[in-house]
C-alpha positions in Angstrom: 113.6 92.3 110.9 113.8 92.2 114.6 109.9 92.8 115.2 106.7 93.1 113.3 103.0 93.9 113.5 100.6 93.3 110.6 97.3 94.9 110.5 94.6 94.8 108.0 96.4 97.4 105.7 99.4 98.0 106.6 102.5 96.6 108.4 104.9 97.9 110.9 108.6 96.6 111.2 111.4 97.4 113.4 114.7 96.3 111.3 118.4 96.8 111.6 120.5 98.0 108.6 124.4 98.8 108.0 123.5 101.4 105.3 120.7 102.9 103.2 121.4 100.7 100.4 120.8 97.4 102.7 117.8 99.0 104.2 116.3 99.0 100.4 117.6 95.8 99.6 116.0 94.1 102.7 112.9 96.1 102.2 112.6 94.6 98.7 113.4 91.0 99.6 110.7 91.7 102.5 108.1 92.7 100.2 108.6 89.7 97.3 108.2 87.5 100.4 105.3 89.0 102.0 103.6 88.8 98.1 104.7 85.5 97.6 102.8 84.2 100.9 99.8 86.6 100.3 99.5 85.7 96.8 99.6 81.7 97.5 96.9 82.0 100.3 94.6 84.3 98.4 95.5 82.5 95.0 96.3 85.6 93.1 99.3 87.4 91.4 101.0 90.7 91.6 102.6 93.0 94.1 101.0 93.1 97.8 103.0 96.1 99.2 103.2 99.5 97.7 106.6 100.7 96.7 107.1 102.9 99.6 107.7 102.6 103.3 108.3 105.3 105.9 111.8 105.2 107.5 112.7 106.6 111.1 116.0 106.1 112.7 115.9 105.6 116.2 118.7 107.0 118.2 117.7 106.8 121.8 116.7 104.3 124.5 113.3 106.3 124.8 112.7 106.1 121.0 113.3 102.6 120.7 111.4 101.3 123.6 108.5 103.8 122.3 108.8 102.1 118.7 108.8 98.3 120.2 105.7 99.3 122.2 104.0 100.8 119.3 104.6 98.1 116.7 103.9 95.3 119.2 100.8 96.7 120.6 99.5 98.4 117.6 96.5 96.7 117.1 95.7 97.9 120.7 96.4 101.4 119.3 93.9 101.1 116.7 91.0 99.7 119.0 91.7 102.9 121.2 91.5 105.3 118.2 88.3 103.6 117.0 86.8 103.8 120.5 86.3 100.4 120.7 86.4 98.5 124.1 90.1 97.7 125.2 91.0 94.5 127.2 92.1 95.3 130.5 94.3 92.5 130.0 97.0 92.5 128.1 96.9 89.8 125.5 99.8 89.3 122.7 98.6 90.3 119.1 99.3 87.0 117.4 99.7 88.9 114.0 103.0 90.3 116.0 106.3 89.2 116.6 105.1 89.7 120.4 105.3 86.1 121.3 109.0 86.3 121.1 109.4 89.4 122.8 111.6 89.2 126.0 110.9 92.5 127.3 107.1 92.0 128.7 106.5 93.3 131.9 105.5 90.5 133.4 104.4 88.8 130.4 105.2 85.1 128.8 107.5 84.3 126.1 107.0 81.6 123.4 109.0 78.8 123.4 109.1 78.0 119.9 112.1 79.3 117.4 111.2 83.1 116.4 110.2 84.2 113.1 112.2 87.4 113.9 116.4 88.1 113.7 118.1 88.8 117.0 119.1 92.2 117.3 122.5 93.0 116.9 122.8 96.8 118.1 123.1 97.2 121.5 119.9 99.9 121.5 117.9 97.2 120.1 119.2 94.4 122.2 119.7 95.9 125.6 119.7 99.6 125.5 115.9 100.2 124.9 115.5 98.7 128.5 116.6 101.4 130.7 113.3 103.2 129.4 111.4 100.3 131.0 109.6 97.2 129.9 106.9 97.4 127.7 103.8 96.6 129.9 101.2 94.4 127.4 98.4 96.5 128.8 100.1 99.6 127.3 98.2 101.8 124.3 101.0 103.2 122.4 101.1 106.8 120.9 100.3 108.7 124.6 96.9 107.2 124.4 97.6 105.8 127.8 98.1 102.8 129.9 95.1 100.6 131.0 95.4 99.4 134.9 94.0 96.2 135.8 
């Protein structure tokens, strides 16, 4: 898992896998780990995630860059879709891996050890940068960019 964003009723992940079998095993492991953590916090038992997920293979620097923005800035997207006020200042979503992301345009990066894996593929480690750094004021999905 390279990037994540936790929303109230779903999770967005960007992961790397060598094969579809590895992806399936990895997703089962993520589901089990999330279930243990959520069940411990809420003193409950049972599955937390449904046994399904949507897969999209990212093939170009632009696709990867847009996916990173979509995942890390998903809370802003949901605010915009609901018609809520979007802060003009780009704040990093605390329920995402954004604090460890080093591709923010002018943004800070956390000094603590990341809770996500370092990307191994060229597209996810460096190639996406050809499409431009991510502005923390963006609202992904074609909704726009707030100018301060």
